[in-house]
C-alpha positions, -999 to 999 in steps of 0.1 A, spaced: -94 119 728 -92 148 706 -60 161 690 -56 202 690 -25 219 671 -27 257 676 -2 263 643 8 240 614 29 256 587 48 246 557 53 279 536 69 260 504 59 227 513 27 202 520 13 192 549 -3 154 558 -20 147 589 -36 115 599 -55 117 635 -69 86 651 -96 107 669 -111 141 664 -88 167 654 -90 206 659 -66 229 643 -64 268 646 -42 276 617 -32 251 591 -11 270 564 6 258 531 -1 284 508 21 272 478 13 233 486 -11 205 495 -31 199 529 -44 161 533 -62 156 567 -78 123 577 -95 124 611 -113 89 626 -138 117 643 -150 153 640 -124 175 619 -125 212 632 -104 240 613 -107 276 625 -82 283 592 -68 266 567 -48 280 537 -37 260 508 -29 252 469 -49 224 472 -70 207 502 -81 168 507 -99 165 538 -119 133 553 -135 132 585 -155 103 602 -179 128 616 -184 168 610 -163 188 590 -162 221 602 -141 247 583 -146 282 596 -126 298 570 -109 278 538 -90 296 512 -80 274 484 -63 283 450 -65 251 431 -91 228 445 -107 208 473 -118 174 483 -140 174 512 -155 142 527 -174 137 556 -209 130 573 -218 164 581 -201 194 564 -200 232 578 -180 255 554 -168 287 547 -147 284 514 -131 314 497 -116 307 461 -82 328 461 -54 332 437 -28 309 433 -8 325 455 -27 330 485 -14 352 516 
């Protein structure tokens, strides 16, 4: 079973997600905060924006469009990522 989220936003705060299975997100956005996602399966994100990012996948970590201002920590068995370093206030 996989969990899918169309949009998760925190314009001024942080986002923390733990998935017991695979996780797919269309848009995860915390431009002034931290995003932490731990998936016990594949982790697929279409667009992710954050100041800092910590992602952990037990399988594939696929990031179509990652915008990070400060730093990113990525852990997975397999990584497929498009990463852009943006100014400290991504839009």
